[in-house]
C-alpha positions as CSV (number, residue, x, y, z in Angstrom):
1,M,289.5,10.4,-121.7
2,L,290.6,7.8,-119.1
3,T,288.2,6.9,-116.3
4,K,289.6,6.8,-112.8
5,P,289.6,3.3,-111.2
6,R,286.4,2.6,-109.3
7,Y,286.3,0.5,-106.2
8,L,283.7,-1.0,-103.9
9,A,283.9,-1.0,-100.1
10,V,281.6,-3.4,-98.2
11,D,280.7,-3.4,-94.5
12,L,278.7,-6.6,-93.8
13,G,277.5,-7.1,-90.3
14,K,274.8,-9.2,-88.8
15,T,272.2,-6.4,-88.9
16,S,273.0,-4.5,-92.1
17,C,275.1,-4.5,-95.2
18,R,276.5,-1.2,-96.5
19,V,278.3,-0.6,-99.7
20,R,280.2,2.4,-101.1
21,L,281.3,2.9,-104.7
22,F,284.2,5.3,-104.9
23,D,287.1,6.5,-106.9
24,A,290.0,8.9,-106.2
25,D,287.7,11.9,-106.3
26,G,285.4,10.5,-103.6
27,V,282.1,8.7,-103.1
28,I,280.1,7.9,-106.3
29,A,277.1,6.0,-104.6
30,E,276.1,4.2,-101.4
31,E,273.5,1.6,-100.7
32,T,272.3,-0.3,-97.6
33,G,270.4,-3.6,-97.1
34,P,270.0,-6.4,-94.5
35,G,273.0,-8.1,-93.1
36,A,273.8,-11.8,-92.7
37,P,274.2,-14.1,-89.6
38,G,278.0,-14.4,-90.2
39,V,280.5,-16.1,-92.5
40,A,281.1,-18.8,-89.8
41,D,277.5,-19.7,-89.4
42,R,275.6,-22.4,-91.2
43,N,275.4,-21.5,-94.9
44,G,277.3,-18.3,-93.8
45,V,279.2,-17.9,-97.1
46,A,276.1,-18.2,-99.3
47,L,274.1,-15.9,-97.0
48,S,276.9,-13.3,-96.8
49,A,277.3,-13.4,-100.6
50,D,273.6,-13.0,-101.1
51,A,273.5,-10.0,-98.8
52,I,276.3,-8.3,-100.7
53,R,274.9,-9.2,-104.1
54,D,271.5,-7.8,-103.2
55,V,272.9,-4.4,-102.3
56,F,275.5,-4.4,-105.0
57,F,272.9,-4.7,-107.7
58,R,271.0,-1.7,-106.4
59,L,273.9,0.5,-107.4
60,P,273.7,2.3,-110.8
61,S,274.6,-0.4,-113.5
62,A,277.0,1.9,-115.4
63,A,278.9,2.9,-112.3
64,R,279.4,-0.7,-110.9
65,S,280.9,-2.0,-114.1
66,A,284.6,-2.5,-114.6
67,L,285.5,-2.3,-111.0
68,A,289.2,-2.2,-110.0
69,G,288.6,-4.0,-106.7
70,V,286.3,-4.9,-103.8
71,G,287.2,-4.5,-100.2
72,I,285.0,-6.4,-97.7
73,G,284.8,-6.3,-93.9
74,A,282.5,-9.2,-92.9
75,A,281.4,-10.7,-89.6
76,G,282.8,-14.1,-88.8
77,V,285.6,-14.2,-91.3
78,E,288.3,-15.4,-88.9
79,A,286.0,-17.9,-87.1
80,A,285.2,-19.4,-90.5
81,G,288.8,-20.3,-91.3
82,A,289.5,-21.5,-94.8
83,T,285.8,-21.5,-95.6
84,A,285.9,-17.7,-95.7
85,R,287.8,-17.9,-99.0
86,G,284.5,-19.1,-100.6
87,L,283.1,-15.7,-100.0
88,V,285.9,-14.1,-102.0
89,T,285.2,-16.4,-104.9
90,E,281.4,-15.8,-104.7
91,V,281.8,-12.0,-104.7
92,R,284.5,-12.0,-107.4
93,N,282.1,-14.0,-109.6
94,F,279.4,-11.4,-109.6
95,T,281.5,-8.2,-109.4
96,R,284.2,-9.5,-111.8
97,A,286.8,-7.7,-109.8
98,P,289.7,-8.6,-107.4
99,V,288.4,-9.0,-103.8
100,A,290.1,-8.4,-100.4
101,L,288.3,-9.8,-97.4
102,I,288.9,-9.2,-93.7
103,N,287.0,-9.6,-90.4
104,D,284.5,-6.7,-89.9
105,A,286.0,-5.7,-86.6
106,L,289.4,-5.3,-88.1
107,A,288.0,-3.3,-91.0
108,A,286.4,-1.0,-88.5
109,H,289.7,-0.7,-86.8
110,A,291.4,0.2,-90.1
111,G,288.9,2.9,-90.6
112,A,289.1,4.2,-87.0
113,F,292.9,4.5,-87.0
114,D,293.6,4.9,-90.7
115,G,295.4,1.6,-90.8
116,G,297.5,2.4,-87.7
117,A,297.8,1.2,-84.1
118,G,295.2,1.4,-81.4
119,V,292.3,-0.3,-79.7
120,I,288.7,-0.2,-80.9
121,L,285.6,-1.5,-79.1
122,I,282.7,-2.3,-81.4
123,I,279.3,-2.5,-79.9
124,G,276.7,-3.6,-82.5
125,T,274.7,-6.8,-82.7
126,G,277.9,-8.4,-81.4
127,A,280.7,-6.9,-79.2
128,I,284.4,-7.2,-79.9
129,A,287.6,-5.3,-79.0
130,Y,290.5,-5.3,-81.5
131,A,294.0,-4.2,-80.5
132,V,296.7,-3.5,-83.1
133,A,300.2,-2.8,-82.0
134,D,302.8,-0.5,-83.7
135,N,304.3,-3.5,-85.3
136,G,301.0,-4.6,-86.8
137,A,300.4,-7.5,-84.3
138,T,296.7,-7.9,-83.6
139,R,294.7,-9.3,-80.7
140,Q,291.0,-10.0,-80.5
141,I,289.0,-9.8,-77.2
142,D,285.5,-11.3,-77.2
143,G,283.6,-11.3,-80.5
144,W,282.8,-15.0,-79.9
145,G,279.3,-14.8,-81.2
146,P,275.8,-14.8,-79.7
147,W,276.1,-18.2,-78.0
148,L,279.6,-18.0,-76.6
149,G,280.3,-14.3,-76.0
150,D,279.5,-10.8,-77.3
151,E,278.8,-9.6,-73.7
152,G,277.3,-6.2,-73.5
153,S,276.3,-6.2,-77.2
154,G,273.0,-5.2,-78.8
155,R,272.1,-8.9,-78.9
156,W,273.0,-9.3,-75.3
157,I,271.1,-6.3,-74.1
158,G,268.0,-7.2,-76.1
159,Q,268.2,-10.8,-74.9
160,E,268.6,-9.8,-71.2
161,G,265.6,-7.5,-71.7
162,L,263.4,-10.2,-73.1
163,I,264.5,-12.6,-70.3
164,A,263.6,-10.0,-67.7
165,A,260.1,-9.6,-69.4
166,L,259.6,-13.3,-69.2
167,H,260.7,-13.4,-65.6
168,D,258.1,-10.8,-64.8
169,F,255.5,-12.6,-66.9
170,D,256.1,-15.8,-65.0
171,G,256.2,-14.2,-61.6
172,R,259.9,-15.1,-61.2
173,G,261.3,-11.6,-61.3
174,A,260.7,-7.9,-60.7
175,S,257.9,-6.0,-62.3
176,T,259.3,-4.0,-65.3
177,A,258.1,-1.8,-68.1
178,L,260.0,-4.2,-70.4
179,T,257.1,-6.6,-70.2
180,A,254.7,-4.3,-71.9
181,R,257.4,-3.3,-74.4
182,A,258.1,-6.9,-75.2
183,R,254.4,-7.6,-75.7
184,A,254.2,-4.7,-78.1
185,L,257.1,-6.1,-80.1
186,V,256.5,-9.8,-80.0
187,G,252.7,-10.1,-79.3
188,D,251.9,-13.2,-77.3
189,L,254.9,-13.6,-74.9
190,A,254.3,-17.4,-74.8
191,A,255.3,-17.4,-78.5
192,M,258.6,-15.6,-77.9
193,P,260.8,-18.6,-78.7
194,A,259.2,-18.9,-82.2
195,W,259.5,-15.1,-82.7
196,V,263.2,-15.2,-81.9
197,S,263.9,-17.8,-84.6
198,A,261.4,-16.7,-87.2
199,E,263.9,-14.9,-89.5
200,G,266.7,-17.4,-89.2
201,N,269.0,-14.8,-87.6
202,P,268.3,-15.0,-83.8
203,A,271.0,-12.5,-82.9
204,R,269.6,-9.8,-85.1
205,R,266.0,-10.6,-83.9
206,L,267.1,-10.3,-80.2
207,G,268.8,-7.1,-81.0
208,R,265.5,-5.6,-82.1
209,F,264.5,-5.2,-78.5
210,T,267.7,-3.3,-77.5
211,P,266.2,0.2,-78.2
212,D,263.3,-0.7,-75.9
213,V,265.7,-1.7,-73.1
214,L,267.7,1.5,-73.5
215,D,264.6,3.7,-73.8
216,A,263.2,2.1,-70.7
217,A,266.4,2.7,-68.8
218,H,266.3,6.3,-69.8
219,D,262.8,6.5,-68.5
220,G,263.9,5.2,-65.1
221,D,263.0,1.5,-65.2
222,V,265.1,-0.2,-62.5
223,V,265.4,-3.6,-64.3
224,A,266.4,-1.9,-67.6
225,R,269.0,0.3,-65.8
226,D,270.5,-2.8,-64.2
227,I,270.9,-4.4,-67.6
228,V,272.6,-1.3,-69.0
229,A,274.9,-1.2,-66.0
230,R,275.9,-4.9,-66.4
231,A,276.5,-4.3,-70.1
232,C,278.7,-1.3,-69.4
233,H,280.8,-3.3,-66.9
234,A,281.1,-6.2,-69.3
235,L,282.4,-3.9,-72.1
236,V,284.9,-2.2,-69.7
237,A,286.3,-5.7,-68.9
238,T,286.6,-6.4,-72.6
239,A,288.4,-3.1,-73.2
240,R,290.6,-3.5,-70.2
241,A,291.8,-6.9,-71.5
242,A,293.0,-5.1,-74.7
243,G,295.7,-3.5,-72.5
244,S,295.3,0.1,-73.4
245,A,294.2,3.2,-71.4
246,E,292.7,4.6,-74.5
247,V,290.0,3.1,-76.7
248,T,287.8,4.2,-79.6
249,I,284.2,3.1,-79.2
250,W,282.2,2.4,-82.4
251,G,278.8,0.9,-83.2
252,G,275.1,1.7,-83.3
253,V,274.3,0.7,-79.7
254,A,276.9,3.2,-78.4
255,E,275.0,6.0,-80.2
256,H,272.0,5.8,-77.9
257,P,272.2,8.9,-75.7
258,Y,271.5,7.2,-72.4
259,F,273.7,4.2,-73.1
260,S,276.5,6.4,-74.4
261,A,276.5,8.5,-71.2
262,E,276.5,5.5,-68.9
263,L,279.2,3.8,-70.9
264,K,281.5,6.8,-70.9
265,A,281.0,7.3,-67.1
266,T,281.8,3.6,-66.5
267,F,284.9,3.8,-68.6
268,A,286.0,7.0,-66.8
269,Q,285.6,5.3,-63.5
270,A,287.8,2.5,-64.8
271,G,290.5,4.9,-65.8
272,I,290.0,4.3,-69.6
273,T,289.8,7.3,-71.9
274,T,287.6,7.2,-75.0
275,I,289.1,8.8,-78.1
276,P,287.4,9.8,-81.4
277,S,287.5,7.6,-84.5
278,R,289.1,8.9,-87.7
279,G,286.8,7.0,-90.0
280,S,284.2,4.2,-90.4
281,A,284.2,0.5,-91.2
282,L,283.6,1.4,-94.9
283,D,286.7,3.5,-94.8
284,G,288.6,0.5,-93.5
285,S,287.1,-1.8,-96.2
286,A,288.3,0.8,-98.8
287,L,291.8,0.8,-97.3
288,I,292.3,-3.0,-97.6
289,I,291.5,-2.9,-101.3
290,T,293.6,0.2,-102.1
291,R,296.6,-0.6,-99.9
292,T,298.8,-3.7,-99.3
293,D,301.2,-2.2,-96.7
294,L,299.0,-2.5,-93.6
295,G,300.6,-4.2,-90.6
296,Y,298.0,-7.0,-90.7
297,E,298.3,-7.9,-94.4
298,E,298.5,-11.6,-93.5
299,R,294.9,-11.4,-92.1
300,I,293.5,-10.1,-95.4
301,I,292.2,-12.8,-97.8
302,R,292.8,-11.8,-101.4
303,G,291.6,-13.4,-104.6
């Protein structure tokens, strides 16, 4: 009896790495582990490969053998340029299967629109909008990383919250409930710089404070609510630059009830309609390994 071809879909972000083993009948197994700073970061290829490898080998050994292909959406692929091809080589070496690699935002777009046209706004540790036209032409807005952009992202919100806590601590800013929350997370506020860099992934570390900011905003803290309002306006500006009156919003930060309500209200005031997603980033990663007719095929690195 012939076995149906099995494939692996990978969604590698800065916070988490998710993998899905599947065939024509559906999902066989899924696993999740820590993410990586980004392919374009220092040692980004090695760290990204390690993140994928660690989760891959948690899958059942019999099921992960003889794969027909691996589709990967990974943060920082386009910014890494030719270096990103090294990740294809690394993953092919331990999966022993053909690999297709694309930027994680475009993989999310593929899943959200089933490979078709539209605009997606992704709000996770980073923030990026991707627009794909009917002819397959693509355009990226923001997604420039934690030091140059990602305005309104989880990293941005967490960082603004910690800055506000330090301003309160120093006597340079308004009193805020974020100070006590930051102390509960970090400990000694004077040691915050060391805490931010302790894991080697500052963006992910800063994003750990985002739930506190959003919860404090929900509870009525004025400083936290101002941070949320500024984040929402920054994200509207990103979406507006994509040139569409409709946008799909995706990402863990957007799932927080208070933030979701504020973001939708801000979008509505700007005349932008939010529409549901058809699928996930893992669905997009699955598409790029099982299809070669997508309009942005030239952006997919295969090997």
